[in-house]
C-alpha positions in Angstrom: 35.5 146.6 210.8 34.3 144.2 208.2 31.0 143.7 210.0 29.8 147.1 208.9 30.6 146.6 205.2 29.2 143.0 205.3 25.9 144.5 206.5 26.0 147.0 203.7 26.6 144.2 201.2 23.6 142.3 202.6 21.4 145.3 202.4 22.4 146.1 198.8 22.3 142.5 197.5 19.2 143.0 195.3 20.7 146.1 193.7 24.0 144.4 193.1 22.2 141.5 191.5 20.4 143.9 189.1 23.6 145.5 188.1 25.1 142.1 187.4 22.1 141.2 185.2 22.6 144.4 183.2 26.2 143.5 182.6 25.3 140.0 181.6 22.7 141.1 179.0 25.4 142.5 176.8 26.5 139.7 174.4 30.2 140.5 174.4 31.4 137.5 172.4 35.0 138.2 171.5 35.4 135.3 169.1 32.7 136.3 166.6 33.3 139.4 164.4 29.5 140.0 164.2 29.6 140.9 167.9 32.4 143.4 167.7 30.1 146.3 168.4 28.6 144.5 171.4 32.0 143.9 172.8 32.8 147.7 172.5 29.4 148.5 174.1 30.2 146.2 177.0 33.6 148.0 177.5 31.9 151.3 177.5 29.2 150.1 180.0 32.0 148.8 182.3 33.9 152.1 182.2 30.7 154.1 183.1 29.9 151.6 185.9 33.4 152.1 187.3 32.8 155.8 187.5 29.3 155.3 189.0 30.6 153.2 191.9 33.2 155.7 192.8 36.5 154.9 191.0 38.5 158.1 190.5 39.4 157.3 186.9 38.2 154.9 184.2 38.8 154.7 180.5 38.3 152.4 177.5 41.7 151.8 175.9 41.7 150.7 172.2 44.0 147.8 171.2 44.6 146.1 167.8 41.6 143.9 168.8 39.0 144.5 171.5 39.4 147.3 174.0 40.8 147.0 177.5 39.0 148.8 180.4 41.3 150.5 182.9 40.1 152.0 186.2 41.8 153.1 189.4 41.3 154.5 192.9 44.5 155.9 194.3 43.6 157.8 197.5 44.6 155.2 200.2 46.7 156.2 203.2 48.2 152.7 203.4 50.5 153.2 200.5 49.7 149.7 199.2 48.6 149.2 195.6 47.0 146.1 194.2 46.1 145.4 190.6 42.9 143.5 189.8 42.6 141.6 186.5 39.5 140.2 184.9 37.8 139.9 181.5 34.4 141.1 180.2 34.3 139.0 177.0 32.4 135.7 176.9 32.3 132.5 175.0 29.8 131.9 172.2 26.6 130.4 173.7 26.1 127.6 171.1 24.3 125.3 171.0 21.4 127.6 171.8 18.8 124.8 171.9 20.3 123.4 175.0 19.8 126.5 177.1 16.8 126.4 179.4 16.5 130.2 179.2 18.2 132.5 176.6 21.9 133.0 177.3 21.8 136.8 177.4 18.6 137.1 179.4 19.8 136.4 183.0 17.5 134.1 185.0 17.6 133.4 188.7 16.5 129.9 189.7 17.1 128.0 193.0 19.8 130.4 194.2 21.7 130.5 191.0 22.0 133.1 188.2 22.0 131.6 184.7 23.6 133.4 181.8 26.6 133.3 179.5 29.4 134.9 181.5 27.7 134.4 184.8 30.7 132.8 186.4 33.3 133.3 183.6 34.0 136.1 184.2 31.4 138.8 184.5 30.0 137.7 187.8 33.5 137.5 189.3 34.5 140.9 187.9 31.3 142.3 189.4 32.3 141.0 192.8 35.3 143.2 192.8 33.4 146.3 191.7 30.7 145.8 194.3 33.4 145.4 197.0 34.7 148.8 196.0 31.3 150.3 196.0 30.5 148.9 199.4 33.7 150.1 201.0 33.4 153.6 199.5 29.8 153.9 200.6 30.6 152.7 204.1 33.9 154.5 204.8 34.3 157.1 202.0 37.7 155.6 201.0 39.4 152.3 200.2 41.9 150.6 202.5 44.3 150.1 199.6 45.0 151.7 196.2 43.4 149.7 193.4 44.0 149.5 189.7 41.8 147.5 187.4 42.5 146.0 183.9 39.5 144.2 182.5 40.2 142.9 179.0 37.9 141.9 176.2 40.0 139.1 174.6 40.6 136.5 177.3 38.4 134.0 175.6 40.4 134.2 172.4 43.9 134.0 174.0 44.5 137.7 175.0 46.4 138.6 171.8 46.5 142.3 172.6 47.3 142.0 176.3 51.0 141.6 176.4 51.6 144.7 174.2 49.3 146.7 176.6 51.2 145.5 179.6 54.6 146.4 178.1 53.3 149.9 177.0 51.7 150.5 180.5 54.3 149.0 182.8 54.8 152.1 184.9 51.1 152.8 185.0 50.3 149.3 186.3 53.0 149.3 189.0 51.7 147.5 192.1 52.7 144.8 194.6 50.5 141.9 193.3 47.6 141.0 191.1 44.3 139.6 192.3 42.4 137.5 189.8 38.9 135.9 190.3 38.6 133.6 187.4 39.1 130.3 189.1 37.0 128.1 191.4 36.6 125.9 194.5 37.5 122.3 194.7 34.0 121.5 195.9 30.8 123.3 197.0 31.2 124.7 200.5 35.0 124.5 200.4 36.5 128.0 199.9 39.7 127.5 197.8 42.7 129.5 196.6 44.6 128.3 193.5 48.3 128.7 194.0 49.6 126.9 190.8 48.5 126.5 187.2 49.8 124.3 184.5 51.3 125.6 181.3 50.7 124.5 177.7 52.6 123.4 174.6 50.4 122.7 171.6 51.7 121.3 168.2 50.3 119.9 165.0 52.1 116.9 163.4 51.7 116.6 159.7 52.9 113.4 158.0 53.2 113.3 154.2 53.8 110.3 152.0 53.0 109.8 148.3 52.1 112.8 146.1 48.4 111.7 146.0 46.2 109.0 147.5 47.0 105.6 146.2 44.9 102.4 145.5 45.8 100.1 148.3 45.6 97.0 146.0 48.0 98.4 143.5 50.4 100.1 146.0 49.8 98.5 149.4 53.1 96.9 150.6 55.2 99.2 148.5 55.0 102.5 150.4 54.8 103.6 154.0 51.2 104.6 154.8 51.1 108.1 156.4 48.1 107.1 158.6 50.1 104.1 160.0 53.2 106.3 160.4 51.3 108.8 162.5 49.8 106.0 164.6 53.4 104.7 165.1 54.5 108.1 166.2 51.7 108.5 168.7 52.2 105.0 170.1 55.8 105.8 170.7 55.2 109.0 172.8 54.3 107.2 176.1 55.3 103.9 177.8 52.8 101.4 179.2 53.0 103.2 182.6 51.7 106.5 181.3 55.2 108.1 181.3 56.1 110.4 178.4 59.1 109.0 176.5 60.3 112.3 174.9 64.0 112.8 175.8 64.5 115.4 178.5 60.7 116.0 179.0 60.9 115.7 182.8 64.3 117.4 183.3 62.9 120.6 184.8 59.8 119.3 186.5 59.6 120.6 190.1 58.5 117.6 192.1 55.7 117.8 194.7 56.9 118.1 198.3 55.8 115.5 200.8 53.8 118.2 202.6 52.0 119.1 199.3 51.1 115.4 198.7 49.8 115.1 202.2 47.7 118.2 201.9 46.3 117.0 198.5 45.3 113.7 200.2 43.2 115.6 202.7 41.1 117.5 200.1 37.5 116.5 199.6 38.1 114.7 196.3 36.5 111.2 195.7 38.2 109.4 192.9 35.4 106.9 192.5 32.8 109.7 192.2 35.1 111.4 189.8 35.3 108.2 187.7 31.6 107.7 187.6 30.9 111.3 186.7 33.2 110.8 183.7 31.6 107.6 182.6 34.8 105.6 182.2 35.6 102.1 183.4 38.7 103.2 185.3 41.0 106.2 185.7 44.4 106.2 184.0 47.6 108.2 184.2 51.2 108.3 185.1 52.0 105.5 187.6 52.9 106.5 191.1 50.7 109.5 191.5 47.1 110.1 192.7 44.5 111.5 190.3 44.7 115.0 191.9 48.5 114.9 191.6 48.3 113.9 188.0 45.7 116.6 187.3 47.5 119.5 189.0 51.2 118.8 189.4 52.3 116.4 186.7 52.9 117.2 183.0 50.8 115.4 180.4 50.8 114.7 176.7 47.4 114.2 175.0 46.3 113.7 171.4 43.5 116.2 170.8 42.7 115.1 167.3 43.8 112.7 164.5 42.7 112.5 160.9 43.7 111.3 157.5 42.5 109.1 154.7 38.9 108.0 154.0 36.4 108.4 156.8 33.1 108.5 154.9 30.3 106.0 154.7 31.1 102.6 153.2 34.6 101.5 152.0 37.3 103.0 149.9 40.5 101.1 149.5 43.0 103.9 149.7 46.4 104.7 151.1 46.2 108.4 152.2 48.7 110.8 150.9 48.9 112.5 154.4 47.7 112.2 158.0 47.7 114.7 160.9 47.4 114.9 164.6 47.1 117.7 167.2 49.0 117.1 170.4 49.0 119.2 173.6 51.2 119.0 176.7 50.2 120.5 180.0 53.3 121.7 181.7 54.3 122.3 185.4 56.9 124.5 187.0 59.7 124.9 185.7 59.0 123.6 182.2 59.2 126.1 179.4 56.7 125.7 176.5 59.3 126.6 173.8 61.8 124.1 175.2 59.2 121.4 175.4 58.1 122.1 171.8 61.8 121.8 170.8 62.1 118.4 172.6 58.8 117.2 171.1 59.9 118.1 167.6 63.3 116.5 167.9 61.9 113.3 169.3 59.1 113.0 166.7 61.6 113.5 163.9 63.8 110.8 165.4 60.9 108.2 165.7 59.2 109.0 162.3 59.2 105.8 160.2 61.2 106.0 156.9 59.3 106.7 153.7 57.3 109.7 155.0 58.0 113.3 155.6 57.0 115.0 158.9 56.3 118.7 159.6 55.6 120.3 163.0 53.4 123.3 163.4 53.6 125.1 166.7 50.1 126.3 167.6 50.4 128.1 170.9 51.6 127.8 174.4 51.6 129.2 177.9 54.0 129.0 180.9 53.1 127.3 184.1 52.8 129.5 187.2 53.1 129.1 191.0 52.8 131.5 193.9 53.9 130.0 197.3 51.2 129.2 199.7 52.9 131.2 202.4 53.0 134.4 200.2 51.6 137.1 202.5 48.7 138.0 200.1 47.8 134.4 199.6 47.6 134.1 203.4 45.5 137.4 203.6 43.2 135.9 200.9 42.7 132.8 203.0 41.8 134.9 206.0 39.4 137.0 203.9 37.6 133.8 202.6 37.3 132.4 206.1 35.8 135.7 207.4 33.3 135.9 204.6 32.2 132.2 204.4 32.9 131.1 208.0 35.1 128.2 206.8 38.8 127.7 206.6 40.1 128.0 203.0 42.2 125.3 201.3 45.0 125.8 198.8 44.6 123.9 195.5 46.3 123.7 192.2 44.6 123.8 188.8 45.2 121.6 185.7 44.4 124.3 183.2 46.3 127.3 181.9 45.7 131.0 182.4 48.4 132.6 180.1 47.9 136.1 181.6 49.3 134.9 184.9 52.7 134.2 183.2 52.5 137.5 181.3 51.8 139.5 184.5 54.8 137.8 186.1 57.2 138.2 183.2 56.2 141.7 182.0 55.2 143.4 185.3 57.1 141.2 187.7 53.9 140.6 189.8 52.6 137.5 191.5 49.0 136.6 190.9 46.7 135.7 193.7 43.9 133.4 192.3 40.8 133.9 194.5 38.0 132.7 192.4 34.5 131.6 193.5 33.4 129.2 190.8 32.2 125.7 191.4 33.2 122.6 189.4 29.8 122.1 187.6 28.8 125.6 186.7 29.0 125.0 183.0 31.5 127.6 182.1 31.8 127.6 178.3 28.8 125.3 178.0 25.0 125.8 177.9 23.2 126.8 181.1 26.3 128.5 182.7 25.5 129.6 186.2 26.9 131.2 189.3 25.8 130.4 192.8 24.5 133.6 194.3 25.8 132.7 197.8 29.3 132.7 196.2 28.6 135.9 194.4 27.6 137.7 197.6 30.3 135.9 199.6 32.8 136.8 197.0 32.0 140.5 197.4 32.5 140.2 201.1 35.8 138.2 200.6 37.2 140.9 198.3 36.2 143.7 200.8 37.7 141.7 203.6 40.9 141.2 201.7 41.3 145.0 201.0 40.6 145.7 204.7 43.2 143.1 205.8 45.9 144.4 203.5 45.2 148.0 204.4 45.6 147.2 208.1 48.8 145.3 207.7 
C-alpha cells in the first residue's frame, strides 16, 4: 500500500520543496523581541497550511509567550490516535557574515537546502505535514487519527508549554507522541533515538572581602575567592573522571550488556571523532567507551568561570568574588532537583573557610527513555527501513529535550524520536542545512509509520 503514496510523494517533491521554502522564509526567531510579529505570522501561516493540506481543524492558540499551533484529523476507522510534536521557532542566525547565502532566503545546493530552521525544526515539521497531504490525496483519509502541537518557544526552553499541556490534557489524549527533532548517527544510517539525557544547571557564587583588595597589602591574610572556586571545581571529580558528589550515581540505571554490545556495532570511529574535535586525546569516565559516556553516563562540566582582573596588562588584586556555571547531564533515573540538592550540599561541604558560597539553580530537565521494544518504536524502525531501504539502528542522545519529560509527566505519553537530521548539518550555527534525500525520505517514513500503525 505504501508504494502508491511513495509514488505520489516523488511526483510532488518539487511542490513540497517550494512549500518548505515558504515556511523557511519567515524569520520566526523566538529569542528576540523584535521578531515577535514574525513568530506570530509564522504561526498563522502554519495554521493556514494545515487547513490547506486537509486537516479537519487547525488553530493558533495564544500563550503567555509565543503561540502554539494545534491541528487535528480525527476520521480514522482504526481508532488509534497519535500526537505529533514539533516547533516552528528558530535560533537567531548570527553571525550573519558567516552565511554563504542569507539565512531566511532558502538556497538549494548539492542536494541540500540551506536556511535557518532547515533541519531544526521546520524541515522536519514539514515532513509530517506532507505525509498527511500525500496520504489524504492518495486515499482520501488517514490510517490513524492525528493531533499536532507545533510550538513557538522550543528554542527558548518552552516556558509556556507545560501550562498548555495541563490545560489541554483531555484534548491531547492519544497513545504516543512522535517527534522529529533528532538525527542519525551517521549519513546513510537511519536512526531512532530511544533515550535522552537530562540536565541540572547551577551557578556557584563565591564571596570574600567586601571589596577587591591589594594583593601586596592583604595577600596571605584572606582566602582568595578565585582560588576558593578553583579548589571547589578541582574537588568535583577524581583523576579517573568520576564525579565525587556524594550520592550522585545512586539512581543511575546501568547499561545492559546487550546495549553495550549494540553500541559497539554502531558506525562510530573514535579516532575520527577525536580528529574532528581537534584534541590530542579523548577523556572521560574510566571504564566506558566514548559513545557510552556521551549517551548513557552522567557528566559534570564547568561551562564558565570568572572573577578578578582579566584585562590587558597586570593588576595586583584579590577579587572580592568569583563565579562558575556548572551543568550536569543526567541519565535515567536521576532527578534534576535531587542532583541539584546533592551538588549544593557537597559544594557547601568542600568550600574553603573564609569565603561565603551561594548557589543559583538555573534550569533543568529530566532524562527520558522509551524501550527499544516498544511497539511504536518497532513500527518506526520498519517505516524507516521501508522508506530508505536500510535497517534502522537504535541510538541514544547526549542532549536534553525537556518536552519529552513534560509529555510523559503531564500527558503520560511515551515519545518516539524519529528524526532525520545528520551530525554536521549546522543546527544553531551559520549555514544550517537539511539533506533533501532525508527530507523526502522522511515524508515517506512518516507516511509508512501511519500506514503500519493503522494496519496493526
